[in-house]
C-alpha positions as CSV (number, residue, x, y, z in Angstrom):
1,X,-0.3,0.1,0.1
2,X,1.5,3.6,-0.6
3,X,2.7,5.9,1.9
4,X,0.7,8.8,2.6
5,X,2.7,11.9,3.9
6,X,-0.3,14.2,4.0
7,X,-4.1,13.7,5.7
8,X,-6.6,16.2,5.6
9,X,-9.8,15.6,7.8
10,X,-12.6,17.0,6.0
11,X,-13.5,15.6,2.1
12,X,-14.5,17.6,0.0
13,X,-17.6,16.7,-2.5
14,X,-17.6,18.6,-5.8
15,X,-21.0,18.3,-7.6
16,X,-20.8,18.9,-11.3
17,X,-24.5,20.2,-11.2
18,X,-25.4,17.7,-14.1
19,X,-27.7,15.0,-12.9
20,X,-29.8,13.3,-15.6
21,X,-33.8,13.4,-15.5
22,X,-35.9,12.3,-13.3
23,X,-37.5,9.4,-14.1
24,X,-41.1,9.8,-15.1
25,X,-44.5,6.8,-14.2
26,X,-46.7,8.2,-16.3
27,X,-46.6,9.0,-19.7
28,X,-47.6,12.1,-20.6
29,X,-44.9,13.1,-18.3
30,X,-42.8,11.1,-20.9
31,X,-43.9,12.2,-23.7
32,X,-43.5,16.0,-22.3
33,X,-40.1,15.3,-21.3
34,X,-39.2,14.1,-24.8
35,X,-41.1,17.3,-26.2
36,X,-38.2,19.2,-24.5
37,X,-35.8,17.8,-26.2
38,X,-34.8,19.8,-30.1
39,X,-32.1,18.9,-32.4
40,X,-28.5,21.1,-32.3
41,X,-30.5,22.3,-35.6
42,X,-32.9,24.9,-33.3
43,X,-29.8,26.8,-31.7
44,X,-29.7,30.0,-34.0
45,X,-25.7,31.0,-34.9
46,X,-25.8,33.6,-32.7
47,X,-25.8,31.4,-29.9
48,X,-23.9,28.0,-31.6
49,X,-20.7,30.6,-32.1
50,X,-21.4,32.3,-28.1
51,X,-21.4,27.7,-27.6
52,X,-18.9,27.2,-30.1
53,X,-16.3,30.2,-28.2
54,X,-16.1,28.8,-24.7
55,X,-15.6,25.2,-25.9
56,X,-12.0,26.9,-27.9
57,X,-11.1,28.7,-24.9
58,X,-10.6,25.1,-23.6
59,X,-9.5,23.0,-26.1
60,X,-8.8,24.9,-28.9
61,X,-10.3,25.1,-32.8
62,X,-11.4,22.0,-33.4
63,X,-14.7,19.5,-34.8
64,X,-17.3,21.2,-32.6
65,X,-21.3,19.2,-33.2
66,X,-24.0,19.9,-31.4
67,X,-26.2,17.4,-30.7
68,X,-29.2,17.9,-28.8
69,X,-30.8,20.7,-27.1
70,X,-32.8,19.8,-23.5
71,X,-35.1,22.6,-22.4
72,X,-36.3,20.7,-19.5
73,X,-33.7,22.8,-17.2
74,X,-32.7,25.6,-16.1
75,X,-30.4,26.9,-17.7
76,X,-30.9,24.6,-20.2
77,X,-29.3,21.5,-21.3
78,X,-26.8,20.9,-24.5
79,X,-25.2,17.8,-25.9
80,X,-22.6,17.0,-28.4
81,X,-18.9,15.7,-29.7
82,X,-15.7,17.1,-30.2
83,X,-13.3,15.6,-32.5
84,X,-9.9,16.5,-33.0
85,X,-6.8,16.2,-30.8
86,X,-9.1,13.8,-29.2
87,X,-12.5,12.7,-29.7
88,X,-15.3,13.7,-26.5
89,X,-19.3,14.3,-24.6
90,X,-19.5,17.4,-23.7
91,X,-22.2,19.4,-22.4
92,X,-22.9,22.7,-21.4
93,X,-25.4,24.6,-19.9
94,X,-26.8,27.8,-21.2
95,X,-29.8,30.2,-19.9
96,X,-31.7,32.0,-23.3
97,X,-32.9,34.2,-21.0
98,X,-29.4,36.3,-20.1
99,X,-27.1,34.6,-23.1
100,X,-25.1,33.2,-21.0
101,X,-22.8,30.0,-20.6
102,X,-23.3,28.7,-16.8
103,X,-20.9,26.0,-17.2
104,X,-19.3,23.2,-19.6
105,X,-18.2,20.2,-19.1
106,X,-16.1,18.0,-21.6
107,X,-15.9,14.0,-21.0
108,X,-13.2,12.0,-22.0
109,X,-11.7,9.1,-22.6
110,X,-8.5,8.0,-19.8
111,X,-6.5,6.6,-23.7
112,X,-6.8,10.4,-25.5
113,X,-4.9,11.7,-21.5
114,X,-1.8,12.1,-23.1
115,X,-3.7,13.7,-26.6
116,X,-5.5,16.0,-25.4
117,X,-3.4,17.3,-21.6
118,X,0.0,19.5,-22.7
119,X,3.1,18.1,-21.4
120,X,4.2,20.1,-19.3
121,X,1.1,19.6,-17.1
122,X,0.8,15.8,-17.9
123,X,4.9,15.1,-16.4
124,X,3.8,17.1,-13.2
125,X,0.4,14.8,-12.8
126,X,2.5,12.0,-13.5
127,X,5.1,13.1,-10.0
128,X,2.2,13.7,-8.2
129,X,1.0,10.0,-9.0
130,X,4.5,9.3,-8.0
131,X,4.8,10.3,-4.7
132,X,2.7,7.2,-3.6
133,X,5.0,4.2,-3.5
134,X,2.1,1.5,-5.1
135,X,1.5,2.7,-8.4
136,X,-1.5,1.0,-8.7
137,X,-3.2,2.7,-6.0
138,X,-4.8,5.3,-9.1
139,X,-6.5,3.5,-11.5
140,X,-7.6,6.1,-14.4
141,X,-11.2,5.4,-16.0
142,X,-11.9,8.3,-17.8
143,X,-11.1,12.3,-17.1
144,X,-12.8,15.5,-17.8
145,X,-12.3,18.8,-17.9
146,X,-14.6,21.5,-16.4
147,X,-15.4,25.6,-16.3
148,X,-18.1,27.0,-14.9
149,X,-18.7,30.8,-15.2
150,X,-20.3,31.8,-12.7
151,X,-20.8,31.1,-8.6
152,X,-24.3,30.8,-8.2
153,X,-24.4,26.8,-8.2
154,X,-21.5,26.1,-4.7
155,X,-19.0,24.5,-6.7
156,X,-16.2,24.5,-4.8
157,X,-14.0,24.6,-7.7
158,X,-14.6,26.9,-10.9
159,X,-11.4,25.6,-13.3
160,X,-10.7,22.1,-13.2
161,X,-9.2,18.8,-14.4
162,X,-10.7,15.3,-13.2
163,X,-8.3,12.1,-13.7
164,X,-11.0,9.8,-11.6
165,X,-11.2,6.0,-11.6
166,X,-13.0,3.4,-9.7
167,X,-12.2,4.6,-6.3
168,X,-10.3,8.1,-7.5
169,X,-10.5,11.4,-8.2
170,X,-7.7,13.2,-9.0
171,X,-8.4,17.9,-9.3
172,X,-6.3,19.8,-10.7
173,X,-7.2,23.3,-9.9
174,X,-6.5,25.6,-13.0
175,X,-7.0,28.9,-11.4
176,X,-4.7,28.3,-8.5
177,X,-1.5,27.1,-10.6
178,X,-2.9,23.3,-11.4
179,X,-2.9,22.7,-7.3
180,X,-3.7,18.9,-7.2
181,X,-5.3,17.0,-5.0
182,X,-6.9,13.6,-4.5
183,X,-9.5,11.2,-3.0
184,X,-8.5,7.6,-2.9
185,X,-10.8,4.9,-1.1
186,X,-9.6,2.0,-0.1
187,X,-11.1,-1.3,1.7
188,X,-10.6,-1.3,5.3
189,X,-8.4,-4.1,5.3
190,X,-5.7,-2.5,3.0
191,X,-5.7,0.3,5.6
192,X,-3.4,1.1,8.5
193,X,-4.6,0.2,11.4
194,X,-3.8,2.7,13.6
195,X,-6.2,4.9,11.5
196,X,-8.6,2.6,12.7
197,X,-8.0,2.6,16.1
198,X,-7.5,7.1,16.0
199,X,-11.3,7.0,14.0
200,X,-12.9,4.8,16.5
201,X,-11.1,7.0,19.3
202,X,-12.4,9.8,17.9
203,X,-15.7,8.6,17.8
204,X,-15.8,8.1,21.7
205,X,-15.0,11.8,21.6
206,X,-18.4,12.2,21.2
207,X,-19.8,10.2,23.4
208,X,-20.2,6.9,20.9
209,X,-19.1,4.0,23.4
210,X,-19.1,0.9,20.6
211,X,-18.5,1.9,16.5
212,X,-19.8,-0.4,13.9
213,X,-16.8,-2.1,12.1
214,X,-15.4,0.0,9.1
215,X,-15.7,-1.2,5.9
216,X,-13.1,2.1,4.0
217,X,-10.9,4.4,4.5
218,X,-10.8,7.6,2.3
219,X,-7.9,10.0,2.2
220,X,-7.9,13.3,0.5
221,X,-4.2,14.0,-0.6
222,X,-3.2,18.0,-1.3
223,X,-0.5,20.6,-1.8
224,X,0.8,19.9,-5.3
225,X,0.9,22.9,-7.5
226,X,2.8,23.1,-11.0
227,X,3.8,26.1,-12.8
């Protein structure tokens, strides 16, 4: 198991605020939901240009294809694909009343990481991962790029990369010099016994005399900043 030299007590949960529509039981509601979907052809050119400009800021000039618009959300949710340096699906939240792009999320396959991320940042990422002794501790399943243009939705980070795995997430905060932090989940059997003891003792200080056996250990590792 890897040696972790820095721990924090608080686990930060970052919401991307891109949840799927709720399941609808009644057929009438299902039909109403379908009616809220429009083809990208119904976007006027000025809006398409605005949305494209936001994407270009993040990925440069590539082949951008808008596919669907879902007006059941406020702001609207607009989906599409990017093809160029690497293939990706994207989702943008757009407010038609203010002509404002609230956020942009781009989802990549892990195989394209070396193509999409610039070499300097990728080398820093590799160096950060090597601070863990066990090379297999962080399994990369995919990665995404996210940028929010407002503070209204409570994002803890506004402009960042996420590299994620089955039980790991690594965040790169672009607005803070590419500062990196990771959240890793272990099975309790793979963790240090002294950590479990500390957790039990901490709970007892809160007046909890008996503690159900722990199943997992969750760490955050913070503090690596790149230029």
